[in-house]
MARFI-719973 format. One record per residue (C-alpha): x negated, y negated, z negated; residue in three letters; chain. Coordinates in pm, 1 decimal, always signed. Each point is the difference from the previous one (the first is absolute). Layout:
<sites>
       px       py       pz rest kette
        X        Y        Z  ALA     A
...
</sites>
This chain:
<sites>
       px       py       pz rest kette
 -12316.8 -11433.4  -8764.9  SER     A
   +138.5   +231.8   +263.3  PRO     A
   -184.9   +330.1   -192.1  ASP     A
   +167.2   -121.9   -316.2  GLN     A
   +365.1    -51.3   +127.0  LEU     A
   +127.7   +375.6    -51.4  ASP     A
   -190.1   +108.5   -282.6  LEU     A
   +243.3    +74.8   -288.4  PHE     A
   -125.9   -152.4   -335.3  TYR     A
   +169.7   +163.1   -326.0  HIS     A
   +105.2   -198.3   -306.9  GLY     A
   +300.8   -135.5   -157.7  THR     A
   +225.8   -329.3    -44.2  PHE     A
    +22.4   -229.3   -293.0  ARG     A
   +189.0   +159.9   -294.3  GLU     A
   +369.9   -193.3    +60.5  ASP     A
    -26.6    +26.5   +385.7  PHE     A
   +366.7    -41.2   +121.7  LEU     A
    +61.0   +295.9   +212.4  TRP     A
   +354.7    -53.4   +223.1  GLY     A
   +193.8    +44.6   +272.9  VAL     A
   +179.6   -237.3   +230.2  SER     A
   +386.7    -57.3   +167.6  SER     A
   +147.9   -233.4   +135.4  SER     A
   +440.2   -117.1    -99.9  ALA     A
    +74.9    +29.6   +405.1  TYR     A
   -203.4   +301.3    +42.5  GLN     A
   +125.2   +222.2   -307.4  ILE     A
   +346.3   -133.4   -116.7  GLU     A
   +251.4    +78.0   +264.5  GLY     A
   +350.1   -129.8   -116.5  ALA     A
     -1.5   -284.9   +227.8  TRP     A
   +350.6   -131.5    -99.0  ASN     A
    +64.6   +196.0   -347.2  ALA     A
   +102.4   -123.5   -284.6  ASP     A
    +12.5   -411.8    +90.6  GLY     A
   -321.2     -9.6   +188.9  LYS     A
    -34.6   -260.5   +263.2  GLY     A
   -130.1    +70.9   +352.3  PRO     A
   -414.0    -75.6    +35.0  SER     A
   -128.2   -128.2   +350.6  ILE     A
   -148.1   +411.6    +24.3  TRP     A
   +368.9    +74.0    -12.1  ASP     A
    +98.3   -184.1   +258.4  ASN     A
   -297.9    -13.2   +237.8  PHE     A
    +21.1   +405.0     -6.5  THR     A
   +402.9    +12.2    +36.1  HIS     A
    -73.6   -239.5   +317.2  THR     A
    -55.6   +212.1   +294.8  PRO     A
   -367.3    -88.8   +220.4  GLY     A
   -180.3     -8.1   -363.7  SER     A
   -268.7   +235.0   +117.3  ASN     A
    +31.3   +231.8   -282.7  VAL     A
   -128.8   +359.9    +88.5  LYS     A
   +345.3   +236.7    +34.4  GLY     A
   +189.0   -302.9    -79.5  ASN     A
    -81.4    +53.4   -337.1  ALA     A
   +127.6   -181.7   -344.2  THR     A
    -80.1    +11.7   -352.7  GLY     A
   +446.6    -26.6     -8.8  ASP     A
   -117.3   +293.8   -287.9  ILE     A
   -370.4    +86.1    +76.4  ALA     A
   -112.1   +188.8   -295.7  CYS     A
   +328.2    -89.5   -164.4  ASP     A
   -217.4    -89.8   -359.9  SER     A
   +297.5   -219.0    -96.0  TYR     A
   +209.5   +323.5    -71.6  ASN     A
   -344.5   +230.2    -62.0  GLN     A
   -158.3   -184.8   -300.8  LEU     A
    -50.0   +299.4   -204.9  ASP     A
   -196.8   +180.7   +272.4  ALA     A
   -175.6   -287.0    +86.3  ASP     A
    -97.4    -41.4   -396.7  LEU     A
    -73.8   +396.7     +9.3  ASN     A
   -233.3    -32.1   +322.6  MET     A
   -189.8   -307.8   -213.0  LEU     A
    -47.8   +222.4   -310.3  ARG     A
   -127.8   +270.7   +182.0  ALA     A
   -270.9   -162.9   +205.5  LEU     A
    -87.4   -141.3   -368.5  LYS     A
    -79.6   -386.8   +145.6  VAL     A
    -23.1   -249.9   -215.2  LYS     A
   +154.0   -279.7   +180.6  ALA     A
   +288.1    -29.1   +249.1  TYR     A
    +26.8   -271.2   +275.7  ARG     A
   +351.5    -57.6   +126.5  PHE     A
   +153.0   -295.1   +114.7  SER     A
   +381.8   -122.0   -101.0  ILE     A
   +219.3    -82.4   +303.4  SER     A
   +102.0   -395.4    -69.1  TRP     A
   +315.0    +16.8   +163.1  SER     A
    +83.9   +355.7   -220.8  ARG     A
     +9.1   -209.8   -283.1  ILE     A
    +62.8   -334.7   +145.6  PHE     A
   +250.6    +89.7   +294.5  PRO     A
    -17.9   -414.8   +127.3  THR     A
   -325.2     -2.4    -53.6  GLY     A
   +145.7   -261.7   -296.4  ARG     A
    +22.5    +65.2   -418.7  ASN     A
   +334.6   -124.0    +33.7  SER     A
    +63.7   +386.1   +155.8  SER     A
   -149.9   +239.8   -243.6  ILE     A
    +85.0   +334.8    +65.4  ASN     A
    -14.1   +225.9   -324.7  ARG     A
    +17.2   +309.3   +211.4  HIS     A
   -353.7    -87.5   +100.1  GLY     A
   -143.2   -130.2   -267.1  VAL     A
   +103.5   +323.2   -196.6  ASP     A
   -223.4   +225.3   +243.7  TYR     A
   -297.8   -164.8    -31.9  TYR     A
    +70.5    -37.4   -369.0  ASN     A
    +28.3   +364.7    -22.0  ARG     A
   -296.6    +80.6   +238.7  LEU     A
   -215.7   -262.0   -250.9  ILE     A
   +131.6   +201.2   -302.4  ASN     A
    -74.8   +291.7   +166.4  GLY     A
   -373.3    -57.6    +66.1  LEU     A
    -52.2   -147.2   -329.4  VAL     A
   +103.5   +302.1   -172.5  ALA     A
   -211.0   +174.3   +185.7  SER     A
   -292.7   -191.8    -56.0  ASN     A
    -37.5   -141.8   +366.0  ILE     A
    -43.8   -375.7    +39.3  SER     A
   +233.8   -168.9   +229.1  PRO     A
   -167.8   -195.4   +291.9  MET     A
   +248.1   -217.7   +179.8  VAL     A
     -9.8   -180.3   +305.5  THR     A
   +273.7   -247.6    +53.9  LEU     A
     +6.8    -67.3   +369.1  PHE     A
    -68.1   +309.3   +231.9  HIS     A
    +78.2   -128.3   +275.6  TRP     A
   +433.1    +73.0    -19.1  ASP     A
   +136.3   -407.3    -32.9  LEU     A
   +393.1    -23.8    -80.7  PRO     A
   +155.3    -75.5   +339.2  GLN     A
   +188.6   -257.0   -144.6  ALA     A
   -337.5   -222.8    -53.1  LEU     A
   -129.4   +139.6   +342.9  GLN     A
   +379.0   -185.5   +101.3  ASP     A
   -146.6   -303.1   -137.9  ILE     A
   -322.4    -14.1   +148.0  GLY     A
   -200.6   +233.1   -200.7  GLY     A
   -346.7   -102.7    -75.9  TRP     A
    -10.7   -256.6   +254.8  GLU     A
   +260.2   -164.9   -234.8  ASN     A
   -185.5   -179.1   -263.9  PRO     A
   +324.0    +62.1   -308.4  SER     A
   -169.6   +369.8    +22.6  LEU     A
   -294.2   -104.3   -213.9  ILE     A
   +259.3    -59.9   -233.1  GLU     A
   +236.0   +274.4    +54.1  LEU     A
   -260.1   +235.0    -28.1  PHE     A
   -119.6   -176.8   -332.5  ASN     A
   +330.1    +76.4   -161.3  SER     A
    +31.4   +341.4   +139.7  TYR     A
   -358.8   +101.2   -181.1  ALA     A
    +97.2   -239.5   -318.0  ASP     A
   +318.7   +268.3    -51.1  PHE     A
   -261.4   +289.3    +97.4  CYS     A
   -249.6   -139.9   -248.9  PHE     A
   +294.2    -54.4   -268.3  GLN     A
   +151.5   +306.0    +43.2  THR     A
   -285.4   +276.9    +28.3  PHE     A
   -281.9   -134.3   -119.3  GLY     A
     -9.4   +100.1   -337.9  ASP     A
   -142.9   +329.4   +169.4  ARG     A
   -122.5    -51.5   +324.8  VAL     A
   -364.9   -161.2    -94.3  LYS     A
    -66.5    -15.6   +412.4  PHE     A
   +114.4   -205.7   +292.0  TRP     A
    -57.6    -82.0   +296.6  MET     A
   +184.0   -237.2   +198.5  THR     A
    -53.0    +72.1   +350.0  PHE     A
    -94.0   +299.0   +163.4  ASN     A
   -267.4    -15.9   +331.7  GLU     A
   +131.0   -402.7    +73.0  PRO     A
   -218.1    +47.3   +333.5  THR     A
   +192.0   +280.6   +174.9  ASN     A
   +329.3   -177.9   -118.5  GLN     A
   -124.4   -359.5   +135.2  ALA     A
   -135.2   +200.2   +327.0  TRP     A
   +230.5   +262.3    +56.4  LEU     A
   +309.9   -222.2   -109.6  GLY     A
    -75.8   -344.7   +180.4  TYR     A
   -310.1   +106.0   +261.5  GLY     A
    +64.4   +315.5   +143.0  SER     A
   +330.9     +8.0    -73.2  GLY     A
    +59.2   +367.9    -14.5  ASP     A
   +161.2    +17.1   -387.5  PHE     A
   +249.6   -198.1    -87.2  PRO     A
    +69.9   -313.8     +0.5  PRO     A
   -146.5    +83.8   +346.5  LYS     A
   -150.3   -380.2    +79.4  VAL     A
   -222.1    -11.1   +279.0  LYS     A
   -216.2   -301.8    -53.9  ASP     A
   -386.4   +125.5    -10.1  PRO     A
   -135.3   -291.5     +6.1  GLY     A
   +188.6   -242.5   -302.9  TRP     A
   +254.3   +235.4   -151.2  GLY     A
   -263.1   +268.3   -203.9  PRO     A
   -165.3   -336.7   -145.0  TYR     A
   +324.7   -195.0    -68.6  ARG     A
    +98.7   +332.7   -241.6  ILE     A
   -354.6    +60.3   -121.5  GLY     A
    +51.9   -353.0   -178.7  HIS     A
   +323.1    +58.5   -122.9  ALA     A
    -89.4   +319.9   -158.6  ILE     A
   -323.8   -177.0   -204.3  ILE     A
   +270.6   -275.8   -115.2  LYS     A
   +247.5   +246.2    -91.0  ALA     A
   -278.9   +242.4   -179.4  HIS     A
   -157.5   -281.8   -210.9  ALA     A
   +351.2    -90.3    -82.5  ARG     A
    +88.3   +332.5   -176.7  VAL     A
   -336.4    +41.6   -146.7  TYR     A
     +7.9   -325.8   -142.0  HIS     A
   +363.5    +96.4   -162.6  THR     A
   -150.7   +307.7   -158.5  TYR     A
   -293.5   -155.9   -161.4  ASP     A
   +221.2   -295.7   -127.0  GLU     A
   +316.8   +218.7   -134.8  LYS     A
    -88.9   +370.9    -36.8  TYR     A
   -404.8    +61.0     +1.0  ARG     A
    -45.5    -73.9   -389.4  ARG     A
   +286.7   +251.7   -105.8  GLU     A
     +4.7   +274.7   +252.9  GLN     A
   -395.7     -7.5    +70.9  LYS     A
    +36.2    +86.6   +319.4  GLY     A
   -231.2    -51.5   +361.8  VAL     A
   +140.1   -152.7   +329.1  ILE     A
   -196.6     +6.3   +328.0  SER     A
   +113.8   +128.7   +370.7  LEU     A
    -88.4   +316.0   +194.9  SER     A
   -218.8   -110.0   +291.0  LEU     A
    -80.7   +203.1   +318.0  SER     A
   -309.7    +33.1   +158.7  ALA     A
   -268.0   +228.0   +247.3  HIS     A
   -314.3    -20.1    -69.5  TRP     A
   -238.4   -149.4   +309.4  ALA     A
   -269.6    +98.9   +121.0  GLU     A
   -216.2   -181.6   +250.9  PRO     A
    -63.2   +168.9   +289.0  LYS     A
   -316.8   -121.7     -7.7  SER     A
   -137.9    -75.9   -321.5  PRO     A
   -322.6   -172.4   +135.4  GLU     A
   +198.3   -259.9   +246.1  ILE     A
   +132.7   -277.4   -242.0  PRO     A
   +313.9    -49.5   +204.3  ARG     A
   +117.7   +348.0    -71.2  ASP     A
    -99.0    -59.3   -360.7  VAL     A
   +203.4   -300.8     -1.1  GLU     A
   +327.1   +160.4   +161.2  ALA     A
     +9.0   +281.7   -200.6  ALA     A
     -6.0   -261.0   -291.5  ASP     A
   +230.2   -213.1   +163.2  ARG     A
   +237.0   +317.4    +40.8  MET     A
     -3.6    +59.1   -347.3  LEU     A
    +88.5   -398.7    -77.8  GLN     A
   +267.1    +25.2   +263.2  PHE     A
   +171.1   +284.3   -175.1  SER     A
    -79.6    -13.7   -378.9  LEU     A
   -153.3   -299.2    -45.2  GLY     A
   +305.1   -201.7   +151.7  TRP     A
   +128.3    +54.6   -330.4  PHE     A
   -217.9    +78.5   -237.3  ALA     A
   -235.7   -259.1    +78.7  HIS     A
   +260.7   -308.8   -106.3  PRO     A
   +103.6   +272.7   -347.4  ILE     A
   -328.0   +118.1    -65.5  PHE     A
   -201.0   -296.1   +103.5  ARG     A
    +66.1   -360.9    +47.2  ASN     A
   +354.5    -15.5    +45.2  GLY     A
    -82.8    -34.7   +353.9  ASP     A
    -13.4   +164.3   +353.1  TYR     A
   -360.1   +165.4   +110.8  PRO     A
   -219.1   -207.1   +181.9  ASP     A
    +13.0   +253.7   +291.3  ALA     A
   +367.5    -46.9    +32.5  MET     A
    +25.5   -402.3    -11.5  LYS     A
   -338.6     -9.2   +252.2  TRP     A
   +158.0   +262.4   +232.4  LYS     A
   +346.5    -66.3    +10.2  VAL     A
    -56.4   -386.5    -28.6  GLY     A
   -265.5    +40.1   +273.1  ASN     A
   +249.2   +192.7   +233.2  ARG     A
   +322.7   -229.1    -57.1  SER     A
   -256.5   -302.1   +106.7  GLU     A
    -89.2   +151.6   +288.5  LEU     A
   +325.0   +107.8    +82.8  GLN     A
   +103.8   -348.7    +13.4  HIS     A
   +219.2     +6.1   -358.5  LEU     A
    +26.5   -306.0   -222.5  ALA     A
    -85.4   +171.7   -296.7  THR     A
   -137.4   +350.5    -95.3  SER     A
   +287.2   +299.8    +48.5  ARG     A
   -128.3    +96.7   -391.5  LEU     A
   +180.8   -241.8   -223.0  PRO     A
   -182.3   -189.5   -286.1  SER     A
    +39.7    +12.1   -371.2  PHE     A
     +1.6   -308.6   -197.4  THR     A
   -262.7    -68.8   -347.3  GLU     A
   +269.1    +54.6   -178.0  GLU     A
   +101.3   +325.7   +183.5  GLU     A
   -393.3   +133.0    -13.1  LYS     A
    +47.7    -49.8   -360.5  ARG     A
   +322.6   +164.8    -63.9  TYR     A
    -97.3   +333.5   +209.9  ILE     A
   -382.8    +21.6    -95.9  ARG     A
    -20.0   +304.3   -258.9  ALA     A
   +295.4   +149.6     -3.0  THR     A
    -43.4   +352.3    -56.9  ALA     A
   -141.6   +197.4   -225.2  ASP     A
   -157.1   +312.9   +136.9  VAL     A
     -3.5    +70.7   +360.0  PHE     A
   +195.4   +241.1   +175.5  CYS     A
    -87.3   +204.2   +319.1  LEU     A
   +195.0   +181.7   +238.4  ASN     A
   -314.4   +185.8   +288.1  THR     A
    +70.7   +265.1   +218.3  TYR     A
   -304.2     +3.2   +247.2  SER     A
   -239.7   -222.2   +152.5  SER     A
    -89.2   -203.2   +369.1  ARG     A
   -331.3    -35.7   +186.5  ILE     A
    +22.3   -357.2   +112.2  VAL     A
   -209.8   -244.2   +247.5  GLN     A
    +25.5   -318.5   +106.1  HIS     A
   +212.0   -133.2   +298.9  LYS     A
   +115.8   -312.7   +157.2  THR     A
   +357.4    +74.8    +60.1  PRO     A
   +260.1   -263.1   +228.1  ARG     A
   +142.4   -307.9   -164.3  LEU     A
   +331.1    +77.3   +122.5  ASN     A
   +248.1   +118.6   -127.2  PRO     A
    -84.4   -126.9   -391.0  PRO     A
    -23.4   +332.0   -160.2  SER     A
   -162.4    +98.5   -335.7  TYR     A
   -133.7   +288.7    +93.2  GLU     A
   -195.3   -196.6   +263.8  ASP     A
    -86.8   -255.0   -232.6  ASP     A
   -248.2   +257.9   -184.7  GLN     A
   -203.5    +27.3   +277.6  GLU     A
   -102.4   +319.6    -32.8  THR     A
    +74.1   +360.1   +176.0  THR     A
   +106.1   +300.2   -268.5  LYS     A
    -81.2   +349.6    +76.6  GLU     A
     -0.1   +357.0   -169.5  GLU     A
   -283.9   +260.3    +69.8  ASP     A
   +151.0   +231.1   +151.4  PRO     A
   -261.9   +258.0   -214.6  SER     A
   +228.2    -49.9   -291.5  TRP     A
   +272.0   +218.4   -114.8  PRO     A
   +324.0    -72.4   +192.9  SER     A
   +354.6    -36.7   -225.2  THR     A
   +291.3    -97.9   +122.0  ALA     A
    -21.3   -337.0    -40.0  ILE     A
   -365.3    -87.2    -49.3  ASN     A
   -331.3   +136.4     -2.3  ARG     A
   -172.0   +129.5   -308.9  ALA     A
   -308.1   -185.6   -166.8  ALA     A
    -46.2    +25.1   -313.0  PRO     A
   -338.4   -176.5    -40.0  TRP     A
   +173.1   -308.3    +61.7  GLY     A
   +181.8    -15.4   -278.3  THR     A
   -321.7    -80.5   -201.8  ARG     A
   -158.3   -261.2   +236.9  ARG     A
   +384.2   -178.5    -50.0  LEU     A
     -1.9    +43.7   -374.3  LEU     A
   -340.6   -150.7    +28.8  ASN     A
    +93.2   -270.2   +207.0  TRP     A
   +294.4    -61.8   -246.6  ILE     A
   -209.1    -49.9   -326.9  LYS     A
   -259.3   -220.8   +231.2  GLU     A
   +257.1   -234.4   +132.9  GLU     A
   +206.4    -47.4   -342.4  TYR     A
   -219.2   +108.3   -253.3  GLY     A
     -6.7   +259.3   -237.7  ASP     A
   +423.3    +77.5    -33.6  ILE     A
   +146.2   +271.3   -114.3  PRO     A
   +122.5   +169.5   +359.4  ILE     A
   +259.9   +263.9    +12.5  TYR     A
    +80.7   +186.4   +290.6  ILE     A
   +346.3    +16.6    +22.7  THR     A
    +50.9   +177.2   +364.7  GLU     A
   -199.7   +287.1   +148.1  ASN     A
   +117.3   +290.8   +150.9  GLY     A
    +18.5   +175.9   +370.7  VAL     A
   +266.6    +59.2   +229.5  GLY     A
    +23.1   +305.4   +155.6  LEU     A
   +305.9    +92.9   +253.9  THR     A
    +22.6   +384.6    -92.0  ASN     A
   -159.7    +89.3   -271.0  PRO     A
     -6.7   +314.8   -152.0  LYS     A
    +91.6    +83.5   -402.5  VAL     A
   -414.6    +62.4    -15.4  GLU     A
    -90.5   -324.3   +161.7  ASP     A
   -399.4    +32.1    -35.2  THR     A
    +28.2   -281.0   +208.8  ASP     A
   +150.9   -228.5   -238.8  ARG     A
   -194.2   +154.7   -292.6  ILE     A
   -342.0    -63.5   +191.0  PHE     A
   +152.0   -379.4   +108.4  TYR     A
    +49.8    -71.0   -381.7  HIS     A
   -333.7   +176.4   -142.5  LYS     A
   -186.7   -198.4   +239.4  THR     A
   +132.1   -328.0    -57.6  TYR     A
    +33.0     +9.3   -363.9  ILE     A
   -347.7   +114.3    +12.8  ASN     A
   -128.5   -301.4   +186.0  GLU     A
   +197.9   -173.2   -291.9  ALA     A
   -223.7   +173.0   -231.1  LEU     A
   -295.8   -112.9   +126.0  LYS     A
   +136.3   -382.3    +10.9  ALA     A
    +67.3    +18.4   -380.2  TYR     A
   -275.3   +222.1    -85.9  ARG     A
   -310.9   -128.5   +177.5  LEU     A
   +112.1   -339.9   +112.3  ASP     A
   +165.9   -163.5   -317.8  GLY     A
   +337.1    -40.1   +187.8  VAL     A
   +247.8    -43.8   -311.4  ASP     A
   +238.7   +233.8   +164.1  LEU     A
   +290.5    +88.2   -274.7  ARG     A
   +260.1   +261.4   +220.9  GLY     A
    +95.0   +149.4   +279.7  TYR     A
   +345.9    +71.5   +131.9  SER     A
     +3.9   +267.3   +287.2  ALA     A
   +259.2   -132.6   +226.9  TRP     A
   +230.5   +156.4     -1.7  SER     A
   +211.6   +223.4   -221.3  LEU     A
   +247.6   +186.4   +263.4  MET     A
    +61.8     +4.6   +306.3  ASP     A
   +203.7   -297.3   +149.5  ASN     A
   +120.1   -235.0   +242.4  PHE     A
   -335.2   -139.8   +134.5  GLU     A
   +161.4   -334.1   +172.5  TRP     A
    -20.9     +9.1   +388.5  LEU     A
   -113.0   +385.3    -52.3  ASN     A
   +327.2   +106.2   -172.0  GLY     A
    -51.2   +307.2   -105.8  TYR     A
   -265.5   +148.1   +218.6  THR     A
   -326.8    -91.6   -209.3  VAL     A
    -12.6   +151.6   -310.8  LYS     A
   -240.4   -161.5   -281.0  PHE     A
   +158.7   +195.4   -293.5  GLY     A
   -156.3   +238.7   -269.1  LEU     A
   +298.5   +132.6     +5.0  TYR     A
   +209.8   +117.9   +314.9  HIS     A
   +362.7    -96.3    +20.3  VAL     A
   +255.2   +174.0   +204.6  ASP     A
   +214.8   -280.6   +196.2  PHE     A
   +184.1   +281.1   +159.4  ASN     A
   +178.3   +146.7   -329.0  ASN     A
   +296.9   -262.5   -142.8  THR     A
   -208.4    +85.1   -373.1  ASN     A
   -334.3   -166.2   +166.6  ARG     A
   -179.1   +252.5   -256.1  PRO     A
   -354.1    -28.4    -80.9  ARG     A
   -324.7   +233.1    +47.3  THR     A
   -366.6    -41.6   -145.0  ALA     A
   -262.6     +5.7   +290.8  ARG     A
   -358.5   +127.4    -94.7  ALA     A
    -80.0   -383.8    +28.8  SER     A
   +213.9    -74.6   -314.1  ALA     A
   -138.3   +314.8   -189.0  ARG     A
   -376.4   -147.9    +85.3  TYR     A
    +90.8   -373.1   -125.2  TYR     A
    +97.9   +159.2   -323.1  THR     A
   -360.6   +179.9    -31.9  GLU     A
   -128.2   -335.5   +108.8  VAL     A
   +163.6   -173.1   -267.9  ILE     A
    -15.8   +216.2   -283.5  THR     A
   -402.7    -12.0    +67.4  ASN     A
    +79.9   -384.1    -41.7  ASN     A
   -259.1    +52.5   +357.2  GLY     A
   -230.6   +239.1   +189.7  MET     A
   -225.2   +129.1   -309.0  PRO     A
   -294.4   +242.7   +110.4  LEU     A
   +157.9   +349.9    -60.8  PRO     A
   -138.4   +186.7   -327.6  ARG     A
   -160.9   +253.1   +131.1  GLU     A
   -227.9   -243.7   +245.7  ASP     A
    -70.3   -223.9   -301.0  GLU     A
   -363.1    -45.7    -43.0  PHE     A
    -88.2   +155.0   -365.6  VAL     A
   -194.3   -177.3   -243.6  TYR     A
   -172.7   +195.3   -308.0  GLY     A
   -311.6   +212.2   -134.2  GLN     A
    -98.1   +338.1     +5.2  PHE     A
    -68.5   +181.4   -338.2  PRO     A
   -331.0    -37.4   -178.4  GLU     A
   -261.4   +212.0    +79.9  GLY     A
   +145.5    +28.5   +374.6  PHE     A
   -263.3   +170.2   +244.9  ILE     A
   -100.9   -213.1   +304.7  TRP     A
   -207.7   +188.9   +258.3  SER     A
   -120.3    +79.5   +372.8  ILE     A
   +173.6   +311.8   +113.0  PRO     A
   -309.6   +243.2   +177.0  PRO     A
   +243.1   +113.0   +269.0  GLN     A
   +296.1    -58.8   +142.8  VAL     A
   +276.2   +278.6   +109.9  VAL     A
   +247.1    -16.5   +288.1  THR     A
   +300.4   +122.1    +17.7  THR     A
   +310.9     -1.9   +292.5  LYS     A
   -263.9   -225.2   +181.9  ASN     A
    -20.7   -247.3   -272.9  ALA     A
   -259.6    -90.9   -225.3  CYS     A
    +78.7    -26.1   -366.9  ARG     A
   -202.3    -93.3   -282.2  HIS     A
   -110.7   +226.3   -284.9  LEU     A
    +67.4    -52.4   -375.4  LEU     A
   -117.6   +146.9   -338.2  ASN     A
   +243.5    +96.7   -237.7  VAL     A
    -37.0   +132.6   -347.8  SER     A
   +139.7   +317.7    +86.8  SER     A
   -327.7    +44.1   +219.5  GLY     A
   +261.0     +3.3   +330.6  THR     A
    -70.3   -201.7   +266.2  LYS     A
   +254.0   -227.4   +119.3  TYR     A
    +65.8   -216.4   +304.8  PHE     A
   +261.4   -271.1   +124.4  LEU     A
   +195.6     +2.2   +265.5  GLY     A
    +18.0   -251.0   +234.3  GLU     A
   +246.3   -287.1   -119.5  ASN     A
   +323.6    +71.9   +172.8  HIS     A
    -77.8   +337.0   -130.1  TYR     A
   +192.2    +46.9   -405.1  PRO     A
   -200.0   +279.2   -105.3  GLN     A
   -335.4    +81.9   -129.3  VAL     A
   -205.0   +291.9   +118.5  TYR     A
   -231.2   +206.1   -214.7  SER     A
   -264.2   +251.3    +66.3  TRP     A
    -78.8   +299.5   -200.3  THR     A
   -127.2   +361.9    +85.4  GLN     A
   +308.9    +92.3    +20.4  GLU     A
    +48.2   -273.6   +316.0  GLY     A
   +196.9   -275.5    +58.2  LEU     A
   +307.5   -102.0   -225.6  GLY     A
   +239.3   -291.2    +71.0  ILE     A
   +130.7   -177.6   -321.1  HIS     A
   +156.2   -380.9    -28.2  SER     A
   -202.4   -244.5   -114.5  ARG     A
   +200.3    -18.3   -314.7  ALA     A
   -139.2   +375.4    -87.1  GLN     A
   -329.6    -86.7    +12.1  VAL     A
    -19.8   -159.6   -363.2  ALA     A
   -358.2    +90.6   -113.4  ASP     A
   -131.6   -226.5   +323.4  LEU     A
   -339.4   -122.4   -184.0  VAL     A
   -247.3   -109.5   +286.1  GLY     A
     +8.7   -118.5   +411.3  PHE     A
   -245.9    +57.1   +207.8  LEU     A
    -88.7   -235.6   +255.9  ASN     A
    -83.7   +124.1   +350.8  THR     A
   -336.7   -181.6    +94.2  VAL     A
   -144.5   +239.7   +272.8  HIS     A
   +295.4   +168.2   +154.4  ALA     A
   -199.6   +244.7   +334.5  ARG     A
   +206.6    -74.5   +330.5  GLU     A
    +30.0   +362.7    +95.2  LYS     A
   +252.5    +19.5   -324.4  GLU     A
   +176.8   -326.3    +18.9  CYS     A
    +98.2   -105.8   +343.0  PRO     A
</sites>
């Protein structure tokens, strides 16, 4: 209920809960052309005037992680995380995107990173594709070229073969919804294709096929020996109906989730095909637009069988929520966003951040929605964090964000039975934040981008996160725990004949064996007061060792106990 949204819950996660932090190659590595690395589409995009990146920033140096491996490992060890989620730069190990050109310097970098993690008892969680496609493959059409599916499989196969003896957690794609819409719909991201009615669906279709291909490669060639898991990281805001009593708004909220999360999750986790809401809406609108076929491509029955059940766990990136209402938008020009027939807004009462407003309660609802929609599958939150424009080292806003979001995840696990297995904070450190450049900072560690050495400094949120990890959640503080036990044999229970008043507060009298009369301070005072013929004495509770009775006040007089 609305009254329960802000209630804090104390408890812990499962013993083997996987606490981690996340990053991605282009956002932190730098060294964009060092040691034989080939250019990616993000290198070309940021080097081309008109990219719309704030401050014309690039990832040429970023956090310089390629040259600061030890500094990164030191941060991870200090945080006491159990996992580190990072991505491999395809063009750093295959400069042309093909296995005919293997860059050993790039392979060595990832080997040293993975070995450093394993030596520190930190599990590597590896994303194969976090948006930085080799430019050489974009030059042949990128994801619109059907040959990309086999080229991606060849790259993934190499990674499994080379790193899979130590990497037991793989993700094929990161946030394909954003990759498809921003790269091929709105055109804000490279390759800057503005084709909002067809492009996102076409690319999404290719990504799903590529994911399934790679899953089967791992399943058939590597799983038995390496014993890892493989999935993909999907992103979504929680969708809250604006008027829960209006069925059209409830349907609209569910439709928003189907178009964002279900687009990829429904084929992979359910039946190999798109959600009905997508097929109906895109199909109906395509027909009204006098098109011969739906703008949403279809899978053959054989493809559906191949795609279905191609993920071992569910990986979720989530940051915020939206209030959703039904609307009937214009028909033309066709657009993925209009196909959803929704309006989305944030509640202005939610705390603002640099990118989204914070709505932690949505996380619990989203986790429950995933459980209801896709079954009782293990879930890992692979990204969650808050962007701030000018955070101090004492970043209390970020602490509050992580505290409240993790607490909602804890409620989903403990109270709702969601099989939540891990949480990774975004991000380890400030980095290149896509179109926001270096103006928005998500890091638990501050990075000085004005210093050539890119020194890292722990923020207060880093220390707080370590505390959460150490506690494996948010247990009740020891001093607040309810103590169970029995008083000694012969303990005297009685009713006091009177009540004394000190400091304008009512106090309960206590009988003790010495004949001294004691009374307890209020809950927030740690002292015990004694009343003797000599007057008032103040003791710590521990000093009153011979307490043998408790007097229950039953007839305090109002004039003495205001």
